[in-house]
N, C-alpha and C positions, 0 to 999 in steps of 0.2 A: 335478686337485688331490685328488679324493676316491678315490684308489686305496687298496688294502688289502694288507698283508702280515702274516701271522701272527707274533706275538712269540715265535718258536720258542725263543730262548735262555731267556726267562723260563719258558716251558712246561716245557722240559727240566730246568732247574735245580730248579723246584718239584717236578716228578715224581720226580727222582732223589734230592733231599736232604730234602724235607719229606714227601712222600707215601710214599717208599720203594718205588718201582715194582719194584725187584728183589725185595723181600720179598713183594709181592703176586704176582709171577710164580711164587714158590715155593709159593703156596697151591694146594690141590687144585682142578683145573679152571681155573686161571688161567695156564697155561703160555704162552698167547699174549700175555701182558703182558710178555714178555721185553724189556728196555729197548731193545735195538737195533731190534727189530721195531716197538716203539712209536714210536721216533724216525722210522723210515721211513714209517710210516702218517701221522704228523704232517706230514711233508714233502709227501706226496701230497695230503693234505687241504688244505694251504695252497695248492697249485696250483689245486685245484678252486674253493676259496673265492675266490681272487684272480682267477682267469681266467674263471669262469662266473657265480658268484653276485654278486660285487661290482659288475660293470658294470651289472647290472640293478637295483641298489638305487635309484638316482635315477630310472630309468625307471618303476619301480613307484610311487614317490612322486609323480611328475608325472602319470602316467596314471590311477592308481587303478583301481578296479573299477566296473563298471556293471551294472545290472539291465536285461536285454532280455527283456521278458515274464517268464517264470519262469527264464530262463537268466542265470547270473552270468558276465560276461565279465571275465577277469583280464588283467593287463597283458601287453603284447607280450614274448615271450621266456620267459614263465613255463612254458609247455608244454614247450618244448625243454629248459629247465633241469630240470624235474621228470623228464622222460624220461632225461636224462643222470644225474641223481642216483640214480635207481632202477637203471639199467643198470650203473652203476659199483659198485653194491653198498653205497653209503654208508648207505642207509636201514636195512639189516639189520645194521649194524656191531655194535650192542649188543643186538639182538633175539634171542630164543631159537633156538638151532640146531635144536631139535626141529621148528620150523616153517619152516626155511629161512634163518634169520639166522645171524650169525657168533658171537653170544654173547660178545663181548669185554667186558672189565671196565668198570666205571663210571669208573675212573681214566683210562682212555683216552677214554671217552665225553665227559667234561667238556671237555678241551681241543679235541677235534675239533668238538664242537657249539658251543663258544665261537667257533670260526672261522666256522661257518655263520651264527651269530647276528650276528657282527660284519659279515660280508660282506653279509647281506641278511636282516634279521629278519623282514620281512613274508612273504618266501617260506618261510623255515625254520619258521615257525609251523605249516605244514601237516605236514611230516614229524615235527615234535615231538609232534603230537597222537597219532601212532602209538605212541609209547613208553608213555604212561600207559594208553592203551586196551588195548594188548597185555597189560600187566601185570595190569590189572583182569580181563580175560577169562581169563587164565591162572589167576588166583586163584579166580574165582567161577563161570565159565561151565561148563556141562556138556560132556561129551566130544563130543557131536554138534555143538554150536555151535563149539567149538574146532576140530574137524576141518574144518568147512565154511568158517569165516571166517578163522582165524588164518593159514593159509598164504598166502591172497590179500592179507591186510593186511601181513604181513611182507615179501612180495615187492614191495609197492608197486602191485600191480595194482588194489587197492582202497584208498581213503583213509578217514580217520576224523575224527570230531569228538566233543566233549563237549557235550551238549545239556542244560544244567542250569538256566540263569537264565530267569526269567519276569518280566513287567513288575512284578508285585507281590512277587516273590521273588528278591531279589538275594543279599545275604549271608544273609538269613533264609530258609534253605531249608525251614524248617517251613511256610512259606506256599505251597509248591508246589501248584498246582491241576491240572496236567496229569493227565488221567484215563486210566486203563487198564481196559478192560472185557474179561473173559474171553470168548473166541470159541467155546469149547466143544471146540476141537480141539487145545488145548495152547498156542495162540497168543493174543494179545491185540489189541484195537483201541484205539489211542491217539488222543486228541483234546485240542487245546489249542494254546497258542502259547509259543514260546521266543524270547528276544532275546539279542543280543550273542554270537551263535554264530560263532566264528572258523571260516572255511572250511565254513560250514554248507551251502553249495551252490557247485558249480563243475563243470567238465568235464575237469579234469586227469587224473582216474582214471576207470576204467570204472564204478565204484560207490562210494558213500559209506556208511560204517557209522556211524550215529548211536547213541551211548549216551545214553539218555534217562531222566531221573528223572520218575517219575509215581506216582500212587497209585490203588489200587482203590477203588471206591465205598464199600466197607465197611471200609476200612483204618483203623487207629487214627489219631487226630489227631496233628499235629506231625510231627517227623522220624521217629518210630517207625512211621509208616505209609507211608513212601516206599520204593518199589522201583526197581530198575534194569532197563531194557529195551534190547535191541538192535533197532534199527529200520533196515533197509537202504533206501537210496534206490530201488534196484531189487530186487524179490523174487528170492530165490535158489532155484533148483531143487535137487533132491536130488543131482544130479550136479555141482553147482557152477556150472552155467551160469546166465545171468541171465534173469529172466522179466519180467513187466510192471512198470511204474513204480508205486511205492508212493504212498500218499496223504500225502506230505509235500512242501512246496514253499517256496521263498523268496518272501516278499511284500514285503521291503524290505531295503535295505542302509543301514548306519549311516554317517553323514558324520562322520569322526573327525578329531581333532587330528593324528594320526600313523598310522604303519603303513598307509598308504593302499593298498599293494599286496596287503594281506590282506583278503579280503571278510568283513565282520562282518555276519551275516545275522539278520533276523527270520524265523523259520520257523513255518509253519502246519501243524499235524498234524491230519488227520482231517476236512478240510472236505468230503470226499466219501465219508463212511461210516466212516472210521477208518483210521489208519495201522497196518499189520500190524507187530506187535512181538513179541519173544520174551524171556521172563523170563531175566535173568542171575542165577544163584544162587537164593537163597531170597526169598520174599516179605517185604517190610518190612525188608530189610537193605540197601537201596539206598545209604543214607548211608555205611555202613561200606565198601561197595565203591567208592563215589565217592571216599573218602579215599585209596584206593590210587592212583587216577588223580591226585588232587589233590596228594598228596605228591610224586609224580614231576614234576608240573607246577610245583610250588613250587620244587623243586630246579632245574628248567630255567629258571625265571624268575630265580633267583639268578644263573645264568650269563648271562642277558640283561644284568643290571646290569654285569657285568665287560665283556661283549662290546661293548656300545654305548659305554661309557666308553673302551674301547681304540680304537674307530673314530674317535671324536671327538678323542681325544688325538693320534692319528696326523695328523689334519688340522691341528690346532692347532700341533703341533711343526713340520710342514712349512711352514706359513704363517709362523710366527715365524722360521724360518730363511731365508725368502726376502724378507720384507717389510722394507724399509729406511724408517725414520721417525725424524726427530730425531737428536740427538746422544746418544751413550752416554758419560757421564762426560767430556764435552768432545770426544769423537772422533766424526767424521761418517762416513757411509757404511757403518755396521754394521747388520746385521739386528736386529729388535726382540728376538730371543731373547737378545741381549747385555744388554738393560736388566735391572737386578737384579729389578725387580718382575715382569717377564714371566718371567724365569727362575724366580722363586719360584712363579708360577702353574703353570708347566710341571712343576716338581719336585713341587708339591702333587698335581697330576693323576697323575703317574707313580707316586708313592708310594701314593696311595689305590688305584690299579688293582692294583699289586703286592700290596698287603695283601688286597684282595678276592679276587684270583686264588688266593693262597696259602691262604686260608681255605676257599674252595669246592673246590679240588682236594683239600685235606686231608680234607674231608667226603666227597668221592667215594671216597677210600681207605677211610674208615670203612664205607661201603656194601659195598665188596668184602670187607673183613674180617668184617663182620656176616654176609655170605652164605656165605663160603668158609672162614673160619678154623676149623680143627678144634679149636682151644682154645676151648671153650665159654664160659669166663669172659671171654676177650678179645673174642669175637664179641658177647657180650651187652653188654659195656661200649660197644662201637662202636654197637650198636643204641640204647642209652640216649642216647649223645651225639647221634646223628642225630635222634632224637625230640625231645630238648631244644632243639637248635639250629636245627632246620628253620625256625621262624619268624624267627630271627635272620638266617639265611642269606638267606631270601627278602626280608625287609624292609630289613635294614641294607645289603645289597648294592645293592638297587634305589634306595634313598634316596641312597646314596653315588654310585652310577653316574649318577643324574640330576644331582647336583651337579657331577660332573666334566664332563658334557655342557654344563652351564650355564657352567662355567669356560672351556670351549673357545670359546664364543661371545665371552666377554670378551677372550680373547687376540686374536680377530679384530677387536675394536673395532667400529667402524661397519660394516665389511664383514661382520661376523657377523650383522647384523640384516637382511640382505637374502637372499632365497632363492637368488640366483644362485650364491653361494659354496658352498651345500650343507650348511654346518655346522648350520643350523637343523633339518634333517631328523633328525639324531641326537638332538637335544634333544626334538623333538616325539615321535619314536618311543619314547624312553625314558620319557616322562612316564606312560604307561599302566602301565608295569611296577610302579609303586608302588601301583597300584589292583587289577589283575586277580590272580586266585587268592587274593584276600583283601587288603584294604588294610593299611597299616602298623598302624593301630589294631587291626584284627582279629588280625593276627599277634602284636602285643604282648600282647593279652588272652589269646591261646592260650598264649604263653610263660609269663605270670605265673599265669593262672588254672588252665589245664589241666595245665601241666607243673610249675611250681615249687610253688605252694601245695598242689596235690594230693598231692605226695610230700614235703612239708615241706623242699624244697630239697635233697634227698639227691643227685640226679644233678649238680646245679650244684656242690655242695660237692666231689663227686668230681672234676669237671672242674677246679675251682679248685686241687685238690691236684696235678693234672698240670701246670697252669701254674706253680704254685709250684716244682715240681721243675725246670722250665726256668729259672726265675730263679736257682736254686742253681747249675745248670750254667753259666749265663751269667756269674755272678759270679766263677767261676774263671778267666775270660779277662779279664785286667786291662784290655785295651783296650775291653771291653764292660761293665765293671762299672757304669758310669753307666746303661746301658740296663737292667741287672738291677735297679738301685734303682728306676728309673722304673716298671718293670713291677710290682715289689713294691708300690709306692704305689697303682698302678692296682688291683691285686688287693684291697688293703685297702678301697679305695673301693667296689668291687663287693660285697665281703662285707658291708660296713656297710649298703649299700642292700638287700642280700638280707635281712639281719636285720630291717631296718625293715619290709619287706613282710611277712615272716613274722609279725612282731609285730602287724601290723594284722589278719592272718588273715582270717577270715570276718566279723569284726565291723565292718569299714569297707570294704565292697565298692566304694563310689564313690571313695574315696581311692585304693584299690589300682588301679582302672581308670584314674584320672587320672594315676597314676605309671607306667603300663605302658609307654607309648611312650618316655619318657626312660630307663626301665630297659632297654628293648631297645637303644637307642642306646649306652648304657653297656656292655651286654654285647657288642655288636658291636665296639666299640672295643677292649675288653680282649682278646677272642678274636683279633681281627686283629693286635693288638700282639704277642700270643703267637706268632703265625706269623711276623711280621716279626723277632722276636727269634731264633727258630729259624733263619731265613734268614741273619741276621747271623752267627750262630755257625758255620753251614756255610760261609759265604763266608770268614770269618776262617780257618777250618781249611784251606780250599782254598788261600788265599794262603800259609799257613805251609808247605804241602807243595809249593809251586812249581807250582800248576796253570797250564795254558797259556792260560786265559781270565782272566788277572789283571785286565785292564781292566774286564771285566764284573763280576767279584767286588768290585772297589773301588766300582763303581756300586751294587751291592747294599748295601754298608756305608754308602754315602752316603744311600741310601733309608732305612736304619734310623736313621741320625743324624737325618734330617728327621722321621721318624715320631715318635721319642721327644722331639724338640724341639717339635713342632707339634701332634700329635694326642694323644699321651699326656696332656698337661696338660688336654685337654678332658674327660677322664674325671671329674675332680673336679667340674667344672661340672654334668655330667649327674647325678652322684651327689647333689649338693646340690639339683638340680631334683626328683629323685625324692622327697627328704625334705621338699620344700616343696609337695608336691602338694595339701596341705590348702587352699591358697589357691584352687584350682580349685573344690573342693567348697563353700567358704564364699562364693564370689562370688555376689552376688544377681543376679537376672534383669536388673535395671537396668544391670548392668555390660556387657551385650551390646548396649545401645542407646544411640545418641548423643543 
């Protein structure tokens, strides 16, 4: 029942008509994004996801990981899957060619990695860690560290993790206490403990490269005194061979709600004299380098939201097409998918997934333009949009994805509440995506405080102008004029809420923070609606020219109809919630107690 097949038609449609993969292929250094090659890669990735990774998903959930002394034992099949993943070249798909990767575009990265995450999130969290760490080392490490470590990381011979969180320092990294003492030879000795470290210990790869936040004894207080260090599991000799075991070990595994196949470790550094580490970049700039990793991780987590929702939807759709229960408008013997309310639930899931996917793939295209477009003005605009919307991508996609997984359980009815059917795994796995790499509240405060208020809403107004241009184009298509009007109303609600937040400015920080999450949901709905509108216009044009996928295009138009009938009206409610945030600030302490 829990098989997986990549939604290739959606992926291709969005890449071709919304991302503009042909335009990206025309950018300098992006020739490999040629549409036919992209489609071929997607088909091969689908085979690997469905044939190798997906069958292990339930195995990992059932077996989990265990700590045997200081060894972390991962589920059966993990080693073989990792070896195949590396040997097939999938790890290096988007990693720099300079160090042995293929250097393909983010526009291709997004759909391929969506397949991996859908097929087996717990497994794919390991290779995902390579992406952010590679970029951080490229940006900050000296040439010696790059030459010694990056080829082994990119090849998959060595694995990676981000070792950031401590018991007293979760989101508040200013509270990091991990200590780094200079050793006198250019290296450092690290001591302390880290928690919640995904793939902090395992034996899938010959070595593990930990990127660790720590502070020197005389460092400035707070985040200004944090530095980034590279700490290998096994010390590395000058010729690249492995030496003795470093002073870092797993002392516990977390018992989690989901992603059981991914070992989440408590790591002890320096219990026997200090873990040998090497400074990455400059002293006291660790937070800056960490955000290079974090931004890549946040984008990856936004893809998690789409991927897990897709996997849950496929299960629900299959079940609803097979399960016969009751009469449908007086007719017996029909599957529950024919019940109007079940059909509504399925259409709601499908619509949300399409909107999430369209938004995140479009953002992937912005990454490619930001990096490769020779038009400096166009590249800078894409960078501004990425910076502004990264918290929306991460938080809105994961919140929405978790809702879709919840809806899938509802389609199953009572059978969804038992583990045997397997649908609960996707809900449990998806729940953490709303938390890690920064909770929804943290993302919302980043959006409002660091992005919008800091620049007085300039980039958001620029984005609103782009969306307004889409409403103008949409209104010219008579069949879609109603959608154009709905999107225009949504824009007005978002702009009114923006004006409200800017009016509060720095004078009412509690009110602004209380309004931040509703504002993020509002922004996500409007931006997703923008992409759905663009998809509707492309589908309408395809039908007008006699495209051979007419049934699919009519389905896209039905998705747009449902979006603007069901989700666009929710924008007004979120806008009113933003402007009613004063009730949070005014509520007395007594309101929290019965």
